[in-house]
Every structure is written in structure tokens, then in C-alpha cells.
N, C-alpha and C positions, 0 to 999 in steps of 0.2 A: 652533539653529533646529529646530523639531519636524518630523519626517518627514511628508510628505503622506500623507493617508489615502486608501486605494484600496478601492473597493467591488467585490466579486466578483459582486454581484447581476446587473448587465447582461450579464456574460459567461455566467453560468449560464443566465439566461433565454433568451439568444440560442441557446445550444446546445440547450435543451429544445425550442424551436420547430423548429429544424433537424432534430431527431430524431423528429418527430411521425409515427410509423408503428406499426402493430400489432406488439407484441413481447411476450415473456415478462416477467412482473413480478418475476422473481427478481433479487436484488441482483447487482451486478457482480462479476466475478472478483476485482477489487481489494479487495472488501469482506470481510475475514476469509478464513480458509482454507476454501474450498468442498470438499465431499465428494460427488462425483456418484455416481450409481448404477452398478453393474457394467457395463462396456463403454461407458459414456458418459464424456465428458470435455470439456475446453475448453482453448484455447490462445490466446495473444494476443501481439502484438508491441507494445511500449510505448516511446515516445520521451519522454525526460525532458529538460526545459530549464529555464533560469533566467528569472525575471521580475524579478530584482533590478535596482534602479536602475543604469543604465549597462551592464547585461548582458542586457537584454531579448531573449529569443530564443536566447541562447547555449546550445549543446548541452551536455548532461551525459553521458547514457548511452543506449544502445539495448539493450533486453533482451527476453527471451522468458520468459513465465510459462505453465505448462501443468500440467494435472492429469488423471489417468485413474482411474476407479473400478475397483478390482480385485475386490472382493467387496462385499456389502451393508454391510459394516462398515469397509472399508479402501480408501483411495485413496493413490496415489503421485503426488507433484508435483515440479516444478522451479520454483524462485522466484528471479528475478533483480531485478525492479523493487523500488524502495523501497515502493511501494504494497502489493505482495503481502506484504511483510514488516511492514506496518503502520507504516512509517517515512515521514516527510514528504519526505525527499530522500536523496541518497547511494546511489542504486540501483546494482546491479551490471550484469553483461553486458558489452557492448562499450563501453569508455570512450572518450569523444570529447574531445580537447583543444579548449579554447575560452577566451574571456575569463572564463568562469565559474570554471574550474579547470584545473589541469595534471594529466594522468594519470601514474600510476606505471608503467603498462603497458597493453597492449591490452585485457586482460581484467580487469574490476573486481570479479570474484567472483560467487558465486551459491550456492544451497542446493538439496540434494535433501531432500525431506521426506516423511514418512509421516503420514497423517491417518486417525484411526479414531474410530468411534462409542464414546463412553464408555458402558460397560454400565449400564443402568438410567436413563440420562439422554439421551433422544433429542435434546434441544436443545444438547447439548455435544459438541464435536469436539476430541479430543486431538491435539496436533501435536508432532512431533519433527523438527528440521531439523539437517542436518550440512553444513557447507561453509565457504567463506571469505568474509569481508567485505572492506571496502576495505583496500588495502595488503597483501593476502594474509594476513589475520589469521584463522586457523582458529577456528571457533566451533561450539558445540553449543547449539541453541536449543530450549527446552522451553516449551510453552504450551498453552493451551486456548482454544477459541472458543465463546462462549455467544451464543445468538441467540433472538430472539422477534419476534412480530408481533401487531398488533391493528388490524383493518380495513385501512386503506391505509398504516399506519405500520409500520415494522420497525426493529429495532436489532441491533447486533452489538457485542461487546466481546471483545478478544483479548489478555489479558495474556500476556506471554512473557518469560522470562529467557534472556539470552544469556550463555553461559559461555565465557570466553576459554580456549582450549586451549594458547596459547603466550604466556607472560608475559614473554618476552625483550624485546619491544618496548614494554613497559609497558601492554599491553592489559588492560582490566579488565572484570569482569562488569557487566552492565547490565540494567535492567528497563524494559520498555515496556508500555503498556496502551492501545493505540489503541481508539477508540470511534467508532461510526458511528450516526447517527440518520437514517433515510431515509423517503421517501414513494413510494408506488406511484402513478405518473402515468397509468397505462393505456397510455401510449405509451412508457413506460420507467420508470427509477428515478432519483431525485435524492437527494443526501444531504449532510449536514454531517459532517465528521470532526474529531475532536480527541483528547485523551488526555493521557498523561503519559509521559515517557521521561527516563532519566538513569542514571548509573553507580550501582551499588548502594552503594558506599562513599560516604558523605556524600550520599545521595540527596536529602535535603531541600534541600541547597544547590545541587545540580547539576541539579535537575529542570527540564525544559523542557516547555511546553505549546504544541503546534501548533494551527492552525485552517485548515481547507480546505473547499472545496465541490466536489462532483463530480456528473456525470450520465452515464448510459450508456443506449443504446438498442440493441435487437436486432430483426432481422427474418429469419426463416427460418434461424436459427442464426448469421448474421453479426452482428457487434457493432462499435460505435464508441463511444468515450467520451472524456471530458475531465475533468480535475481541476486545480484551482489553489488556492494558498493561501500561508499563512505558516508556515514550519517552526519558528520560534521566537518566536511572538507574545508569550508570557509566560514568566517564569522567567529563568534564567541567560542573559545576553546577549540579552535580549528586543529585538526589532526589527521594525518594520513595513516596513523597506526591503528585507529579505531575503524573496524570494518565489519560488515554484516553480510549474512547469506540467508536466503529463504528459498525453499523449493516446495513444490506442491503438486498434488494430483487432484483432478476434479472431473466433474461430469455435467454436461448441459443437456437440456431436453426441451 
């Protein structure tokens, strides 16, 4: 029997209405690796949950993402959530046992990262991350964030290679290329997110294409946002039954 189709449109539209307040038009912290001006920054607490059939609302992880501008060219960040890493699920931070999954430990991993302006290319931000992924697998992640805008539309693409630093447990290098297309709503930003991800070895056979929608609003530095979607809509093990939800509160200064 075919899995029932679920539309995210009512969910996103409802949140947009709820967030109708004067805010900055900049994309959310979850959209690519942001690089704030010196002395400025942003932080958020993000709650990740499952929307999979039979597990709706089951907790996954609770994480903190933060970034501070050090110079006009450099920012230092901490990334725990799946969204901050351009992933559709499997975020780090505090792992929460639920019907969605069993935790290997209290801490599900996270990354410290450096973000810098690529010389001669103001629209590009280089990113280097060092930390541990799920099951305490050490990784070095190298990537770049490209961004652009035209009138009320904006886009981001953030290809990143994850290099496994411990091969003992069979960890492999992987490639992800999350992509966002968003719109400035005046009262906030809404976006669609997709991309490619998979292990580098046999990438064509392992590739997965997620699809999600998100919205964030801010007022006087405070932020609230929501994103939901399908982490494996197309590609290997494609399914419309596996769904995820993340919501967050944050502050920028």
C-alpha cells in the first residue's frame, strides 16, 4: 500500500501568520553558516523531533547553535543541530531516548567551526568544522557557503565534505550539498530546503535527496522558527513515511 501523502503547506502557512511581526529580513541561523560582524552574534536552542508515522512528536535531540564575529573576516561558531550542519536529521547535543531512537549516550556530538570570508569573493564563506558526529565518530568537515539575493528572493548552497578521522568503526567520508531557496516576507523569512547527501564511495548509489520547508521570524533580536520535512524523499531508501520536525528559539545581538 502506498504511503499517505502529507502536505507541509498548511503547517508553514500557519506559522507564517503566527509570526507576523516586524523583523529583520536576514535568513535564519539554520540557513547556511552565518558570519556576523565583529562583536555581533546569534545563539539558539533547537528541539528536534520525529514526525514519522507512529512516532509523531517523539523527541530526538536538544542542541545549541551559536556564532560570534571575531573580525570582519572571521567568525567562530558551535554547531549541534542537524539544520546548522545542513542535515535533515540526526542532530547532536543532548540526546533524548524516545520511540524514534535509542541513544548511545547523553551527548550526541557537536562541532566547533571557523567561518571566514573568502578573499575576493564577498558572497562566499569558507567553513572548517572539527568535532564528533553520532556514536562519537570524530570528523573534520570542510565546506563553503555561497549566497545571493534578488529582490525578495534569496538562496544559499553549502557543499561540505565530512572526513572520517577514525576508520575503526567503518566510518566513511561523505558529501553533502544542502540548498535553500527563500523569500523575504517582510514579517520574516520562509524557505524550501533540499540538496544531496551520501557517502563519497559509491556516491551515485548512496545519494539521498531530502525536502523540507521552514520559517523564522525575529523581533528586537528574539527569534522563533520551525522547519519540517522528509529527510529521504528521493534516492536510497526513499520514503514519505519518515518525517522530521525542528523548532527553535534564539537571540541575536
